[in-house]
N, C-alpha and C positions, 0 to 999 in steps of 0.2 A: 395576361401575364399572371394574375393571381391564380387562375385555374391551373396554369402550368406549375407554379410553385406547389400548389396543393397536391397535384398528381405526383410530382417528384418526391415530396416528403412522404406521401402515402406509400409509394412503391418502396422507398428506402426502409420505412418502418416494417412493412410487410416482409421484405426480404430478410431483415434481421431476425424476426421472430418466427417466421414460417419456413425459411430456407428456400433453396432453388426450386424444389418441387412443390412449393406452397400452393400455387393455383390448381394443380391437378389434385392435390390432397383435399383442398377446400371443396372442389366440385364433387369428389367422391363422398365426402362427409355429408354434405348438405343435399345432394341430389340422388343418392342411392335410395330407392324405395325400401320400405320396411318399418316395423315398429321400432320405437326408440325407448330408452330407459326413462327419458324425461320429455313430457309433452311441451308444446309451445308456451304454455302459461306457467311453467315451473320457475321458481326463483333462481335456480342454479343457472338458467339460461340468461337471465337479466344480469346477474353478477359477473359471470364469466365472459359475457359479451361487452362489458363496459371498459372504457379506457382506464379506469381506476386500477385495473389489473397490472398495469405497468408499475405502479407504486406498490401495490399489495404483494406482487411477486418478490420484489426486493426485500420487503419487510419479512416475508416468510422465510427467505434464505437466511437472513440474519438471526431470526428467532430459532429456527431449526438447528442452527450451528451450536446452540448452547447445550445440546445433549451430547456429551463426549462420545458416545457410541455412534450416534448418527453422524457426527462430524468426522470421526475416524473413517467411517465407511465412505463418506464423500471424498475426503482427502486421499484415501488410498485407492479408490476405484472409479470415481466419476470423471476425472480429467477436466475438472472445472477450470483449471488454469490453462491447460493446453488447448482445450476446445470449448470455451464458455458458450459460444453461440450455438454450437451443435447441441449442447446440453439444453439450452433454452428452447431450441427448435423441437427437440424430442419431447420436452415437457409440455410445450404449448400444443403440440399435436395430440398428445395423450389427453389433455384437458378437453380439447375440441372433440375428439372422437367419443369420449365417454359422456360429454355433455350434449352433443348434437347428432352424433352418428347413429347408425342403426344399432339395435341391441346385439346383433351378431358381431359387428365390427367392434363395439365396446367390449364385449366379452373377449374377443381375440386380443385386443390391446391390453386388457387386464392380464390375460394369461401370459402374454409376452413379458410384461413387467414382472410378474410373479416368477417367471423363469430366470430373469436376470437377478432378482433379489435372492433367489435360492442359491445362486453361485457366489454371492458376495459375502465373504466372511473373513475374519482375521482377528487381530488383537490390537488394542490401543497402545501408544507408547508406554503407558503405565502397566501393560500386561493384561488388561481386561478383554475378554473375548467379545466379539460382536458378530451378529448375523443379520443381514438386511431383511430377511424374512421373519424375524422375530415379531410376533403380533404386538408385543408391548412397545417395541421401537417404532413399528409402523403407525401405531396409534398416536405416538408423540408427533411424528412428522405430519400426520393428517391433522391433528388438532392445531398445531402451529400454523399450518397452511390455511386451514379454514378460518381461523380467527383473523389472520392477516388479510385475507381476501375480503372478509366481511367488514373489518374496520376500514379498509380502503374504500370500499363501495359506500359505506355509510357516510364517509367524509367527502369523497370526491366523485361519487357516482352521479350520473346525469339525473337519475330518478331513484333516490334512496327508498328502500322498502320500509314498511312499518315493522313493529316488533314481531307480529305474526309472520310477516314475510321473511324476516331473518331467521326465525325459528325454523321455518320451512326450508330455507336454504341450508341450514345445518343438517336437517333431516335428509335432504337431497344428497349432500356430499357424503353422508354416512353410508349410503347405498354403494357408492364407489369404493369407499374405504373398506367396508365389509368384504366386498368382492376381492380386494387386494390382500385380505387376510388380517386387517387391523383388529385389535382387541376391543370389542364392545364400543364402537365409535359413538360419540355423543349425538343425541337426536334433537336437541334444542340449544339455545344460547346459554341457558343456565347450566346445563350439563357440560357444555363446552368450557365455560369459565371454571367450573369445578375440576374438570379434567386437567386443564392447564395448571391450576394451583396444586393438584396432586403430584405433578411432575417436578415441582420446584426443588425438592430435596435432591433430585438426580442431576440437576443442571449445574454447569459451571463453564466459565469461559476458558477453555484450554488455549494454549499457544496457537493451535491450528484454527480455532474459532476466531481469534483476534486477527490472525493472518488472513483468513477468508474475508473478514469485515473490511480490512484495509484494502484488499483486492477489489471487493465489490464497490466500496465507496470512493476510493482514491486512485485506483489503478485500472480503470476499465479499459478493455481493449478497443478503444474508439479513436477516431481521428480527433485532433485538437479542436476542430470546429464544432464537433458534436458534444464535447465534454461539458460545456455549460448547461446544455439541455439535459443531459444525463445527470449532472450534478444537482439540478433542481429536483428531479425525480428521487434521487438518492437521499437528499436532505429530508424530503417529505416522508420517505420510507422510514427513516430513523424516528421521526416524530410519532409514528404509529406504534412503535415498540412500547410495551409496558415499561414503566420506569425502572423496575428491577432488572429488566433485560438490558436496558441502556447502560445501567450502572455496571453490569458484568462485563460489557464490551467496551467500557471506558468511553462512552459517547455522551458527552455532557449535555445537559438541558439548559436552554436559554429561553425562558418563557416569552419574554417581550419580543425578541427577535423572531421566534417561531410564529407567534400569533400575528405580528405585523408584516413579516416578510416571507417566511418559509411557506406557511399555509396558503396565502394568496398566490404564490408562485406555483404551488401544486395544482391549485384550481385552474390557473391559466394554462398550465402545461397539459392537463387532461382535456381542457376545452380545445386546445390546439390539435391534440391527437385525434379527437372526434372530428374536427374540421378536416384534417388530412385524410382520415379514414372515411372516405365518402361511401354512400350506400353500395354494398357489394364488396367492400373491403372489410378488414377485421381489426379489432382493437387488441385483443390479447393473443393474437397469432392467427387463429383460423375461424373463430366464431363470427357471425355477422355483427357488424357494429350497429349500435342503437344510438339515435340522436340524443 
């Protein structure tokens, strides 16, 4: 019976993050012969294959929304409300291909995304122009994502890395960011922190950013039975945000509750995801799960 529950939960999680074509995509990514951008021992494989990505991904979306130009592009072009699962599946596939796939497939995935970015342009409600291919804007999205994934892995990962390992993770992600056209992506954790701080004057919580936060945290397109599980992940995603980002999004901090209840819940949920994602399945969508 326990095995059946595990299989059912694992399949449900995989369908959500990988989509109906997930098994075929997984097989192509992992079994196509050829050189890869990242070898088996690279930190990016450890981080992106861990269940902590379920939390880090939510943190990244919240943090990225604080750049008004990035948020305007998402609100105007991504369809995150109408097709949130499709967006998640496309993102998880891109991460999997660039992390685990052949160098040729990784390059094709990057070229495809660059083509989409080139077409996305417009103006914010305040009249500021934006272009998704802007190297400066891409660098913000990359820095916010990398920092969020790193923080999640450091707190909830099955095997957290040491300082050198996380520096190497930042360097690994910089390769993908540079291929996408990001401006001078950071190469270690110190540079990453400096880059995030440098963006602070550009950030603000627009009405669109707060609406996105409400949607992500309180209005997920999920059955009622799944919402407590998701709510635990979302609460932990909020705790990973820098204090200044939480303040901008009007997400209060309750230290005692977070340390006594929220964080243990996050640890339990990520352990449950690992248990459900048996060997051969995936945590963050398509990469192989590590125990």
